[in-house]
C-alpha positions in Angstrom: 30.8 15.7 4.3 28.2 13.4 2.8 25.8 16.4 2.5 28.4 18.3 0.6 28.9 15.4 -1.8 25.2 15.2 -2.4 25.1 19.0 -3.1 28.1 18.7 -5.5 26.4 15.8 -7.3 23.2 17.8 -7.8 25.1 20.9 -9.0 27.1 18.8 -11.4 24.0 17.2 -12.9 22.2 20.5 -13.3 25.3 22.0 -15.1 25.5 19.0 -17.4 21.8 19.2 -18.2 22.0 23.0 -18.9 25.0 22.4 -21.2 23.1 19.6 -23.0 20.1 21.8 -23.6 22.3 24.7 -24.8 24.1 22.4 -27.2 20.8 20.9 -28.6 19.4 24.4 -29.0 22.0 25.0 -31.8 20.5 22.3 -33.9 18.3 23.3 -36.8 14.8 22.5 -35.6 11.1 23.4 -35.8 9.2 26.4 -34.4 7.1 26.2 -31.3 3.9 25.8 -33.3 5.5 23.1 -35.4 6.5 21.2 -32.2 3.0 21.5 -30.9 1.5 20.2 -34.1 4.0 17.3 -34.1 3.1 16.6 -30.5 -0.6 16.6 -31.4 0.1 14.2 -34.3 2.1 11.8 -32.0 -0.6 11.8 -29.4 -3.4 11.1 -31.9 -1.5 8.3 -33.6 -0.6 6.8 -30.3 -4.1 7.0 -29.0 -5.4 5.3 -32.2 -2.8 2.5 -31.8 -3.8 1.9 -28.2 -7.5 1.9 -29.1 -6.9 -0.7 -31.8 -4.7 -2.7 -29.3 -7.6 -2.5 -26.8 -10.0 -4.0 -29.3 -7.6 -6.9 -30.0 -7.0 -7.5 -26.3 -10.7 -7.4 -25.5 -11.3 -10.1 -28.1 -8.7 -12.3 -26.3 -9.8 -11.2 -22.8 -10.6 -14.8 -21.7 -7.2 -16.1 -22.5 -5.6 -13.0 -20.9 -7.6 -13.4 -17.7 -6.5 -17.1 -17.5 -2.8 -15.9 -17.7 -3.4 -13.2 -15.1 -5.1 -15.5 -12.6 -2.9 -18.5 -13.2 -0.6 -17.8 -10.1 -3.7 -17.6 -7.9 -5.4 -20.7 -9.4 -2.2 -22.7 -8.9 -2.7 -22.2 -5.2 -6.3 -23.5 -5.4 -7.7 -20.0 -4.8 -10.2 -17.9 -6.7 -10.8 -14.2 -6.9 -14.1 -12.9 -5.6 -16.5 -10.2 -6.9 -17.8 -7.9 -4.2 -19.5 -5.3 -6.5 -21.7 -5.8 -9.6 -19.3 -3.7 -11.7 -16.1 -5.6 -10.6 -16.3 -8.0 -13.6 -16.8 -5.2 -16.1 -14.0 -3.2 -14.6 -11.7 -6.2 -14.8 -12.5 -6.7 -18.5 -11.9 -3.0 -19.2 -8.6 -3.0 -17.3 -7.4 -6.2 -19.1 -8.3 -4.7 -22.5 -6.6 -1.3 -21.6 -3.3 -2.7 -20.3 -3.3 -5.4 -23.0 -3.8 -2.7 -25.7 -1.1 -0.6 -24.3 1.4 -3.5 -24.4 0.4 -4.3 -28.0 0.8 -0.7 -29.0 4.1 -0.1 -27.2 6.4 -0.6 -30.3 4.4 1.9 -32.4 4.1 4.4 -29.6 7.9 4.2 -29.0 8.4 4.8 -32.7 6.2 7.9 -32.6 8.1 9.1 -29.6 11.4 8.6 -31.5 10.0 10.6 -34.4 9.1 13.4 -32.0 12.5 13.8 -30.4 14.5 13.0 -33.6 14.7 16.7 -34.7 16.9 17.3 -31.6 19.3 14.6 -32.4 22.5 14.5 -34.5 22.6 12.4 -37.7 24.6 9.6 -36.2 22.3 9.5 -33.1 19.2 8.8 -35.3 20.7 5.5 -36.3 19.9 4.2 -32.8 16.1 4.0 -33.6 16.1 0.2 -34.1 18.4 -0.7 -31.1 16.4 1.8 -29.0 13.0 0.1 -29.8 14.4 -3.4 -29.6 16.1 -2.8 -26.2 13.2 -0.9 -24.7 10.6 -3.5 -25.6 12.9 -6.4 -24.8 14.0 -5.1 -21.4 10.4 -4.4 -20.3 9.1 -7.8 -21.3 12.2 -9.4 -19.7 11.4 -7.8 -16.4 7.7 -8.5 -16.7 8.4 -12.2 -17.6 10.7 -12.6 -14.6 8.1 -11.1 -12.3 5.4 -13.4 -13.7 7.5 -16.5 -13.9 9.5 -16.2 -10.6 8.4 -13.3 -8.4 4.6 -14.0 -8.3 4.8 -17.8 -7.9 7.2 -17.2 -5.0 5.4 -14.3 -3.3 1.9 -15.7 -3.5 2.4 -18.8 -1.3 4.4 -16.7 1.2 1.9 -13.9 1.4 -1.2 -16.1 1.5 -0.5 -19.8 2.0 1.7 -19.4 5.0 -0.9 -17.3 6.8 -2.8 -20.4 7.8 -1.8 -21.1 11.4 1.0 -18.6 11.5 -0.9 -16.0 13.4 -2.7 -18.2 16.0 -5.6 -19.0 13.8 -6.7 -20.7 10.5 -7.6 -17.9 8.1 -9.4 -18.2 4.7 -8.0 -16.0 2.0 -10.7 -13.9 0.4 -9.2 -12.0 -2.5 -11.2 -9.6 -4.7 -10.7 -9.2 -8.4 -9.8 -5.5 -7.9 -7.2 -6.2 -5.2 -5.5 -9.0 -7.1 -5.4 -7.0 -10.3 -3.8 -4.1 -8.6 -1.2 -6.4 -6.9 -0.5 -8.2 -10.2 0.0 -5.0 -12.1 2.2 -3.5 -9.4 4.6 -6.5 -9.5 4.6 -6.9 -13.3 4.8 -3.3 -14.3 7.1 -2.4 -11.4 9.8 -4.9 -12.4 9.2 -4.2 -16.1 9.7 -0.5 -15.8 12.7 -0.8 -13.5 14.4 -2.9 -16.2 14.3 0.3 -18.4 17.3 1.7 -16.5 19.8 1.2 -19.4 17.4 3.1 -21.7 17.2 6.1 -19.3 21.0 6.0 -19.0 21.2 5.7 -22.8 19.5 9.1 -23.3 21.2 10.8 -20.5 24.5 9.7 -21.9 23.5 10.5 -25.5 22.7 14.1 -24.4 26.0 14.4 -22.5 24.3 14.7 -19.1 26.1 11.7 -17.6 29.1 9.6 -18.7 30.6 6.3 -17.7 33.1 8.0 -15.3 30.3 9.9 -13.6 28.2 6.7 -13.1 31.2 4.8 -11.8 32.1 7.6 -9.3 28.6 7.8 -8.0 27.9 4.1 -7.9 27.4 4.1 -4.2 24.4 6.5 -4.5 23.0 4.4 -7.3 23.3 1.2 -5.2 21.5 3.0 -2.3 18.7 4.1 -4.7 18.4 0.7 -6.2 17.8 -0.9 -2.8 15.3 1.8 -1.9 13.4 1.1 -5.1 13.6 -2.7 -4.5 12.2 -2.3 -1.0 9.2 -0.3 -2.4 8.3 -2.6 -5.3 9.3 -6.0 -3.8 6.1 -7.8 -2.7 7.9 -9.7 0.1 8.9 -8.0 3.3 12.1 -9.9 4.2 15.6 -8.4 3.3 16.7 -11.5 1.5 13.9 -11.1 -1.1 14.7 -7.4 -1.4 18.4 -8.3 -2.2 17.3 -10.9 -4.8 15.0 -8.3 -6.3 17.8 -5.7 -6.4 20.4 -8.1 -8.0 19.2 -7.7 -11.6 19.0 -4.0 -11.2 22.6 -3.9 -10.0 23.5 -5.9 -13.0 21.6 -3.5 -15.3 23.4 -0.6 -13.7 26.7 -2.2 -14.7 25.4 -2.6 -18.2 24.3 1.0 -18.2 27.9 2.1 -17.5 28.9 0.3 -20.6 26.1 1.9 -22.6 27.1 5.3 -21.3 30.7 4.7 -22.4 29.5 3.6 -25.9 27.2 6.5 -26.7 28.6 9.5 -24.9 29.1 12.4 -27.4 32.7 13.1 -26.4 33.7 9.6 -27.4 31.8 10.1 -30.7 33.6 13.4 -31.3 37.0 11.6 -31.0 35.8 9.2 -33.7 34.7 12.0 -35.9 31.0 11.2 -35.7 29.7 14.4 -34.2 27.7 15.3 -37.4 24.7 17.6 -37.0 21.4 17.1 -38.7 
């Protein structure tokens, strides 16, 4: 029975996606070569913005490295270099990810320009809320990870190891390992906070609606807990539940977003203008 429900869900999603594509195909748009040229322009502009952001981030690399290592330093620990290139790799990674974060608003705007030919006139008005919500949600998730998750996880994962396993261990953490752990937590929670944005586009294109999300909430809750188990740095179920709580809240917000932007509701209001 559950298997049949899963199959019906997949078929329903596929049908909705096919109808959305067919509907968008009727909009006056560009030729294939024009789309490729526009994609090339977007990629070049985005790459240029990221490069400029990298230069700025590299200039402030010392301040950024202090922010990155602050959770570790607060425990009285230091990262170690095991390879002559570790320091250089860390500086490059700091500049790269810092540059990407600085360039995100411009890159998102370029992305919006690329997909805007496939949108209706009234849908193009969402550009400012889209950019504000996307950037705001990501940095909210990243801030919560930095401010609460890392300071809680680090003492449990490292500090409590002393004497808990029949011995007194000294933590030796490399720059590479700490940077990877830091990015997985920060980016993991930041990206998962983009759930309402994903639902926004799926609803805007008519693939899902508020009723569909509500009826299939049990599958969404299961998926949220699976994702939380993967990205949560702590192994206990209580931490996983705490990690999943904001995602469950965001799913509830997503249902409201789906109700607000679904095209059927817009058609009832007389807003289904093509352009």
